[in-house]
C-alpha positions in Angstrom: -8.8 12.4 14.0 -6.5 10.6 11.5 -8.2 7.7 9.7 -6.9 4.4 10.8 -5.5 2.1 8.0 -7.8 -0.5 6.5 -7.8 -3.8 8.3 -7.4 -5.5 4.9 -4.4 -3.3 4.0 -2.9 -4.1 7.4 -3.5 -7.8 6.9 -1.9 -7.8 3.5 1.2 -6.0 4.8 1.6 -8.3 7.7 0.9 -11.4 5.8 3.3 -10.5 3.0 6.0 -9.5 5.6 5.5 -12.8 7.5 5.6 -14.8 4.2 8.7 -13.1 3.1 10.4 -13.7 6.4 9.4 -17.3 6.5 10.4 -17.7 2.8 13.8 -16.2 3.5 14.3 -18.5 6.5 13.2 -21.6 4.5 15.4 -20.6 1.6 18.4 -20.1 3.8 17.7 -23.5 5.5 17.3 -25.3 2.2 20.4 -23.7 0.8 22.3 -24.8 3.9 21.1 -28.4 3.5 21.8 -28.4 -0.2 25.3 -27.0 0.4 25.9 -29.8 2.9 24.7 -32.2 0.2 27.2 -30.7 -2.2 29.9 -31.4 0.3 28.6 -35.0 0.6 28.7 -35.4 -3.2 32.3 -34.0 -3.3 33.4 -36.4 -0.6 31.7 -39.4 -2.3 33.2 -38.5 -5.6 36.7 -38.2 -4.1 36.3 -41.5 -2.1 35.3 -43.3 -5.3 38.4 -41.9 -7.1 40.5 -43.1 -4.2 39.0 -46.5 -4.3 39.8 -46.8 -8.0 43.3 -45.7 -7.3 43.6 -48.5 -4.7 42.6 -51.1 -7.1 45.1 -49.8 -9.7 48.0 -50.3 -7.3 46.7 -53.5 -5.7 49.6 -55.6 -7.1 52.1 -53.4 -5.2 50.0 -53.3 -2.1 50.2 -57.1 -2.0 54.0 -57.0 -2.3 56.3 -56.5 0.7 57.3 -52.9 1.4 54.6 -51.6 -1.0 56.3 -53.3 -4.0 57.8 -51.2 -6.8 57.5 -47.5 -5.8 58.3 -46.2 -9.3 55.5 -48.3 -10.8 53.2 -46.9 -8.1 54.3 -43.3 -9.1 53.7 -44.0 -12.8 50.2 -45.4 -11.9 49.5 -42.3 -9.9 50.5 -40.0 -12.7 48.2 -41.5 -15.3 44.9 -40.0 -14.1 46.6 -36.6 -13.7 47.1 -36.1 -17.4 44.7 -33.8 -19.1 43.4 -36.5 -21.5 42.8 -38.9 -18.6 40.9 -36.5 -16.3 37.3 -37.6 -15.7 34.7 -34.8 -16.2 33.6 -34.8 -12.6 37.0 -34.0 -11.1 40.5 -35.4 -10.5 43.4 -35.7 -8.1 45.9 -32.8 -8.3 48.2 -34.2 -5.7 48.4 -37.8 -4.4 50.8 -39.6 -2.1 51.1 -43.2 -1.0 52.5 -43.6 2.6 53.6 -46.6 4.5 52.3 -47.5 7.9 54.8 -45.0 9.5 53.5 -42.2 7.3 56.7 -42.2 5.2 56.2 -41.3 1.6 56.6 -44.2 -0.8 55.4 -42.6 -4.0 53.8 -39.3 -5.1 52.4 -37.5 -8.1 51.0 -34.0 -8.7 49.5 -31.7 -11.4 51.3 -28.3 -11.1 49.1 -27.0 -14.0 46.1 -26.9 -11.7 45.2 -23.2 -11.1 44.9 -23.6 -7.3 47.9 -26.0 -7.0 49.4 -23.7 -4.3 46.3 -24.2 -2.2 46.5 -27.9 -2.7 50.1 -28.0 -1.5 49.2 -25.9 1.5 46.5 -28.5 2.5 49.1 -31.3 2.4 51.6 -29.1 4.3 49.0 -28.5 7.0 48.8 -32.2 7.6 46.0 -34.6 8.4 44.2 -35.6 11.6 46.0 -38.9 12.1 44.0 -39.9 15.2 40.8 -39.5 13.3 42.3 -41.5 10.4 43.4 -44.3 12.6 40.0 -44.4 14.4 37.7 -44.3 11.4 40.0 -45.4 8.6 39.2 -42.3 6.6 39.6 -38.5 7.0 38.6 -35.6 4.8 38.4 -31.9 4.8 36.6 -29.7 2.2 38.0 -26.3 1.3 36.8 -23.6 -1.1 39.2 -21.5 -3.1 37.9 -18.7 -5.3 34.6 -20.6 -5.8 36.2 -23.9 -6.4 36.0 -26.9 -4.1 39.0 -29.0 -3.2 39.0 -31.9 -0.7 42.0 -33.1 1.3 41.5 -36.7 2.1 43.3 -39.7 3.4 42.4 -43.4 3.8 43.9 -46.5 5.2 45.1 -48.9 2.5 44.5 -52.6 2.7 45.9 -55.3 0.3 43.8 -58.0 -1.2 44.2 -60.1 2.0 42.7 -57.3 4.1 46.0 -56.4 5.7 46.7 -52.8 6.6 49.8 -51.8 4.5 49.8 -48.0 4.4 47.8 -44.8 3.7 46.7 -42.9 0.6 46.7 -39.1 0.9 45.5 -36.8 -1.9 43.9 -33.5 -2.8 40.9 -33.8 -5.1 39.6 -31.0 -7.2 35.9 -31.0 -8.1 35.0 -30.0 -11.7 33.5 -26.5 -11.9 30.7 -27.9 -14.0 29.7 -30.3 -11.2 29.8 -27.5 -8.6 27.7 -25.2 -10.9 25.1 -27.9 -11.4 24.9 -28.6 -7.7 24.6 -24.9 -6.8 21.9 -24.4 -9.5 20.0 -27.3 -8.1 20.3 -25.9 -4.6 19.1 -22.5 -5.7 16.1 -24.0 -7.6 15.1 -26.1 -4.6 15.4 -23.1 -2.3 13.4 -20.9 -4.7 10.7 -23.5 -5.0 10.4 -23.8 -1.2 10.1 -20.0 -1.0 7.4 -19.9 -3.7 5.5 -22.6 -1.9 5.5 -20.4 1.3 4.3 -17.3 -0.6 1.6 -19.3 -2.5 0.4 -20.7 0.8 0.2 -17.1 2.2 -1.8 -16.1 -0.9 -4.2 -18.9 -0.5 -4.6 -18.1 3.2 -5.5 -14.4 2.6 -9.1 -14.9 1.5 -9.7 -17.4 4.3 -8.3 -15.0 7.0 -10.2 -12.0 5.6 -13.5 -13.9 5.7 -12.8 -14.9 9.3 -11.8 -11.4 10.2 -15.0 -10.0 8.7 -17.1 -12.4 10.8 -15.1 -11.5 14.0 -15.3 -7.8 13.1 -19.0 -8.0 12.6 -19.5 -9.7 15.9 -17.2 -7.2 17.7 -19.1 -4.3 16.1 -22.4 -5.8 17.2 -21.0 -6.2 20.7 -19.8 -2.6 20.7 -23.1 -1.2 19.7 -24.8 -3.4 22.4 -22.4 -1.9 24.9 -23.2 1.6 23.7 -26.9 1.0 23.9 -26.5 -0.3 27.5 -24.4 2.7 28.3 -27.1 5.0 26.9 -30.0 3.2 28.6 -28.2 3.1 32.0 -27.2 6.7 31.8 -30.7 7.8 30.7 -32.4 5.8 33.5 -30.2 7.5 36.1 -30.7 11.0 34.6 -34.5 10.6 34.8 -34.3 10.0 38.5 -33.6 13.7 39.2 -35.0 15.2 36.0 -38.1 15.2 33.8 -36.0 14.1 30.8 -32.7 12.3 30.0 -31.7 15.0 27.6 -29.2 16.3 30.2 -27.0 13.3 29.6 -26.9 13.9 25.8 -26.2 17.7 26.1 -23.5 17.4 28.8 -21.8 14.6 26.8 -21.8 16.8 23.6 -20.4 19.7 25.6 -17.7 17.4 27.0 -16.8 16.1 23.6 -16.5 19.5 22.1 -14.4 20.7 25.0 -12.2 17.6 25.0 -11.5 18.2 21.3 -10.7 21.9 22.0 -8.2 20.9 24.8 -6.5 18.2 22.7 -7.5 15.0 24.5 -6.3 11.8 22.9 -8.7 9.3 21.4 -8.3 7.0 24.5 -9.1 10.0 26.7 -12.1 10.9 24.6 -13.5 7.5 24.9 -13.1 7.6 28.6 -14.6 11.0 28.7 -17.7 10.0 26.7 -18.3 6.9 28.9 -17.8 8.9 32.0 -20.1 11.7 30.8 -22.9 9.3 30.3 -22.4 7.6 33.7 -21.1 10.5 35.8 -24.1 10.3 38.1 -24.7 6.5 38.0 -24.0 6.4 41.7 -27.2 8.3 42.4 -29.1 5.0 42.0 -28.0 4.5 45.6 -29.3 7.9 46.9 -32.8 8.2 48.5 -35.4 10.0 46.5 -36.2 12.2 49.4 -32.7 13.7 49.1 -32.3 13.4 45.3 -35.5 15.1 44.5 -35.6 17.6 47.4 -36.6 21.0 46.0 -34.8 23.0 48.7 -31.3 23.1 50.0 -29.9 20.0 51.6 -29.0 19.8 55.2 -25.4 19.0 56.1 -26.2 15.4 56.8 -28.2 15.1 53.5 -25.3 16.6 51.6 -22.9 14.1 53.1 -25.2 11.3 51.9 -25.5 12.9 48.5 -21.7 13.0 48.1 -21.7 9.2 48.5 -23.1 8.9 44.9 -19.5 9.3 43.7 -18.3 6.3 45.7 -21.4 4.3 44.5 -20.6 5.3 40.9 -16.9 4.2 41.3 -18.0 0.8 42.6 -20.5 0.3 39.7 -18.2 1.2 36.8 -15.3 -0.7 38.4 -17.2 -4.0 38.0 -17.1 -3.7 34.2 -13.8 -3.9 32.2 -15.4 -2.0 29.4 -16.6 0.8 31.7 -13.6 1.0 34.0 -11.9 3.8 32.1 -14.9 6.0 32.9 -13.9 6.0 36.6 -11.7 9.1 36.5 -14.8 11.1 35.4 -17.2 9.4 37.7 -14.9 9.8 40.7 -13.4 13.2 39.9 -16.2 15.4 38.4 -16.9 16.9 41.8 -13.3 17.7 42.6 -12.3 21.4 42.5 -9.1 22.9 41.1 -8.1 24.4 44.5 -8.6 21.1 46.3 -11.8 21.9 48.1 -13.9 19.3 46.2 -14.9 15.8 47.0 -14.4 12.8 47.5 -10.6 12.8 47.6 -9.9 16.5 47.7 -7.5 16.5 44.8 -6.1 19.7 43.4 -4.7 21.0 40.1 -3.1 18.5 37.8 -3.7 15.7 40.3 -7.2 15.7 39.1 -7.5 13.7 35.8 -7.8 16.0 32.8 -10.9 14.2 31.7 -12.5 15.1 35.0 -11.4 18.7 34.8 -12.9 18.9 31.3 -16.2 17.3 32.4 -16.5 19.5 35.4 -16.8 22.6 33.2 -19.3 21.0 30.9 -21.4 19.6 33.7 -21.7 22.9 35.6 -22.5 24.8 32.3 -25.3 22.4 31.6 -26.6 22.4 35.2 -26.7 26.2 35.3 -28.5 26.5 31.9 -31.0 23.7 32.6 -34.2 23.7 34.6 -34.2 21.3 37.6 -36.9 20.5 40.2 -35.1 22.8 42.6 -34.1 25.7 40.2 -34.9 27.6 37.1 -32.5 27.8 34.1 -30.0 30.7 34.0 -29.2 32.8 31.0 -26.0 32.6 29.0 -24.4 35.8 30.5 -25.2 34.9 34.1 -23.9 31.3 33.5 -20.6 32.5 32.1 -20.2 35.0 34.9 -20.5 32.2 37.5 -18.1 30.0 35.6 -15.6 32.9 35.5 -15.8 33.3 39.2 -14.8 29.7 39.5 -11.6 30.2 37.5 -8.7 28.8 39.4 -10.8 27.7 42.3 -13.4 25.3 40.9 -12.2 25.1 37.3 -8.8 24.5 35.6 -8.1 28.0 34.0 -6.8 26.5 30.8 -9.8 24.3 30.3 -12.2 27.2 31.2 -10.4 29.4 28.6 -10.9 26.8 26.0 -14.6 26.4 26.9 -15.2 30.2 26.7 -14.3 30.0 23.0 -17.0 27.4 22.1 -19.6 28.2 24.7 -21.7 30.6 22.6 -22.2 28.1 19.8 -23.0 25.3 22.2 -25.6 27.5 24.0 -27.2 28.5 20.8 -27.3 25.0 19.4 -28.4 22.9 22.4 -29.6 24.8 25.5 -33.3 24.4 26.2 -33.7 21.8 23.4 -35.6 18.6 24.2 -35.9 17.5 20.6 -33.9 14.7 18.8 -31.0 16.9 17.7 -28.8 16.3 20.8 -29.3 12.6 20.5 -28.5 12.6 16.7 -25.4 14.9 17.2 -24.1 12.7 20.0 -24.4 9.6 17.9 -22.4 11.3 15.0 -19.8 12.9 17.3 -19.3 9.8 19.5 -19.2 7.3 16.6 -15.8 8.5 15.4 -14.2 7.4 18.8 -15.8 4.0 19.0 -16.1 2.8 15.4 -14.0 3.7 12.3 -15.3 3.8 8.7 -13.4 1.3 6.6 -11.7 3.3 3.8 -12.8 0.7 1.3 -16.4 1.3 2.2 -17.0 -2.1 3.8 -18.8 -0.8 6.8 -18.0 0.4 10.3 -15.4 -1.5 12.3 -14.5 -1.2 16.0 -11.8 1.1 17.3 -9.1 -0.2 19.7 -10.6 -1.3 23.0 -9.6 1.0 25.8 -10.3 -0.9 28.9 
């Protein structure tokens, strides 16, 4: 069975993955917020420039018909010169319009590298309804990494009278944009680092909690296994002088399950079912269970009810419920002549087909109150006669390969070896060894 990865390695991988995902989301969110802040900075900067322009032409705004249009034009051209440009940005195109949106004066800076884009903004027009409703309107555009803002605002003279509109295209300085983007990147990176640092600080806390939970789970698992052992042994001693049958038949079932390629989940179900296959015999009278001779037809019908009793018993426990296929199906026969349900072939759960061979092999080679133990040759001959009728041929063929070693190692042994071997063989399916040497940890729960 392949070794499961360390719980610590799994925790690290998942924690790092989660931290990176959260950090990426946080970084994207912060960048989005900061880019919106950059837009706000650009708009505020353009609005401030427009307000300065308004005060520069206030004399003409107070005059009828917007005063001297040539003087307004000359005033508009002054901040467009290279020497007069402020470091934060400047207008590359500006127009003064009357209340009917007719142009009164205009100035532009054709030397601006994206002047064509600026003209296109003006040609596309403004949202006049928004301008009239709010008194201002703006739209930020980006061209080859540069930001330009097309804006318009209502103009009032010193008496607060609406006399026209100012429309312009404002280009933000590349240095201002670079600083804003750097600040956004730094803030986003700091936020991501905080997330990663938080994950790093949480790791030892989570691992300590996991160790405690793992330890408690391991203790609970061992307690369940002990109860399984005690219950199975108690039932086995009802119709035998010893409980060693349960250990032997479970070892046989494990070896045969491995030989036939059962999955880990199926192996766990097989082991539980092997220990508890006869748990229903607790409901059978001793006069029938311990009768040395053959059972009458009525007695045999009562004996068959131990399967139903067993199904009811294991069905009451979520941890034992996956043992039901073995408990219910170990007396089914491959040709459909078994009990209780009369299943045949592949309709019988594979774990039950595997256990049926192991159970009969142990029953034939063991001494019981009503019979003596049979030898290996006679036992294998009886099994062979059941091929295709009692037993799954494929499962029986697999058992034939391992039967000699099992017979030699375990038959007629009442010492501690079967118990020891079962603990070692069964442990791999219920607990895993931590690759870092930190003790045994529970396998996945199967019920």
